[in-house]
C-alpha positions, 0 to 999 in steps of 0.5 A: 500500500502507498499513499500518494499526495494529491494537491490543489491549486488556484489556477496554476496547476499546469505550470506547477506540475510542468515545473515539478516534471522538470525538477523530478523527471517522470511522465506527466499527464494532464486532463482539463475540465474542458475535456469532461464529457457533457461538461457544464457551461462553467467548465466547458471552456475552462483552461483549468486542470481537472486532474494531473499525475506525475509518475516518478519511479513507481510513485505519483504526485497528483494535482488539480486546480479547484473547479471553476467558480470555487476557491480554496486554500492551496496546500494550506497545512500540507508538506510533501517530503522527498528523500533524494538518493544523494546529498548532491541531488537533494541540494539540486532539488532544493535549489530548484524548488526554492527558486521564486519561493521562500526558504523556511529552513536552509538546506544543511547537514543534520544529525539524521542526514547529510542534508535537510531543508524546508521551503514553500515553492512559488506555487504555494507547495511546502516541501521537506527535501532531504539526503538519505536518512541515517540512524542517529548516534 
């Protein structure tokens, strides 16, 4: 069993998911509200994303925009944690996600890992990025 994050955006899902594909790689599929069979009028011509999935090595990051006419708090209290395969890769990912966003905790060595940092990216998604974890002690 696995739990894969599903995050919501307020109109910038397509840009966010394309940026995440650039950072993490993988295969991205996007379906708009305008692709719904018998879409109601408010969705028929909408450029918003109804569902998207970024498939990365057996895991998925899924997302959508809030439906046309609806508002919400994108990623209000959710953080996505990602463990990179190496410190160098974690640093690269952290820097890419931090661009245009805000760093909450600089990427730095910790007692449990060669590197760990927290940020909020330019799309409003919170991230914890780490190098491989090691047993403290």
